[in-house]
Residue, then its C-alpha position, 0 to 999 in steps of 0.5 A: x238262332x234262325x227264325x222259323x216263324x215271324x209274325x208281325x202285327x197280325x190282326x183278324x176281324x170276323x165281321x165286328x169281332x176282333x179275334x186278333x189284335x196286332x199280334x207279333x212273335x217269333x219262333x226259333x228254329x228247332x224250338x217248341x213254342x206255346x200259345x197259351x190262354x183261355x178258350x176264345x183268346x185267339x190261339x186257334x185263329x193264329x194257328x190257322x193264319x200261320x197254316x195258310x188256312x185263313x188270311x189276316x185282316x192286317x199284318x204279315x207272317x213268314x215261315x222259314x222266310x216264306x210269306x204266308x199269303x204270297x207264298x202260301x203253296x211253298x209254306x204248305x210244303x214245309x208244315x203240317x197242321x193238326x186241328x183240335x177236332x181232327x178225326x181219322x177215317x173210322x172204318x180204316x185200320x190205323x195202318x190203313x189210315x197212315x198209308x192213305x195219309x202218307x201217300x199225299x207226301x211220299x215220293x214212292x213206295x219205299x218212301x211211303x213204307x218208311x213214313x208209315x213205319x216212322x208213324x207206327x213208332x211215334x204212335x206207340x200203338x203197336x198191334x192196335x194199328x191193325x184194328x179199325x179206328x172206330x174201336x180206338x179210345x180218344x187217347x189212341x186216336x190222338x196218338x195216331x193223329x199226332x203220328x200222322x202229323x209228324x211222320x213226314x218230318x215237317x220243318x214246322x208242326x202246328x198243333x192245336x190243343x194236342x192233348x185236349x180231352x185226354x186223360x193223364x196217361x194219354x196226355x203224358x204220352x202225347x207230350x213225350x212224343x212231341x218233346x222227343x220228336x222235336x229234339x231228335x229231328x229238329x222239328x219246330x213246333x208251334x202249339x196252342x193250349x189252355x192247360x198252362x201247367x202242362x205247357x210248362x213241361x213241354x215248351x221252350x218258350x211261351x206267349x200268354x194270349x188274352x182277348x187277341x193280344x199277347x200279354x207276356x212272352x218268355x221261357x216258363x222259368x223266366x216268367x215265373x221268376x219275373x212275376x214271383x209265381x209258382x206256375x204259369x197260371x199265377x203269371x196269367x192271372x197277374x198280367x191279365x189283371x184277374x187277381 
């Protein structure tokens, strides 16, 4: 299997703070890969580096063979990035928001129409897309934003805490959107989460990260079996030395 993301020795310092400490990992094409860990572990910093938004202090990374520093403009054509705190224009309707965002990636009117129709299907919001975003619940907004992130069928979707703050029903719907879309369209997904239990159901492979370092990596079933654990939370507690 070819590699969608290859990170080698990523290190990031913010002044005297070491946010990432020699991080290395690889994401297979068409896979859903999760960076899992507590708040402040370095997950968002990693995603922002891969997304070309910030530069690493040391180390390198490639996205489908393109260097994230030297070929940043080419990398941006292949990815979409959804920050944890992303928002939508509240005075636009859902449809208007999708049309506005779609214009940045569409080639013509027909292409835009197809993209918006795809996003409407992904979101599952139905007639509520005719309503203004300011009337949406947090879960509805997140579904709209995930649809925006996926509607142009990126080669790599980078999603930071895609279900953060959602209730059980909306979190389930967002997870299903990601799983089905990745499978149907061979979209590679790199996501972060602090919810280790839900990631077991979503990711093909995970890396548990703590204090800027990957402390263990593998499939959820491999990690649970190796550490004789019932879930990934128990694996994390053991390998992080928190027991």
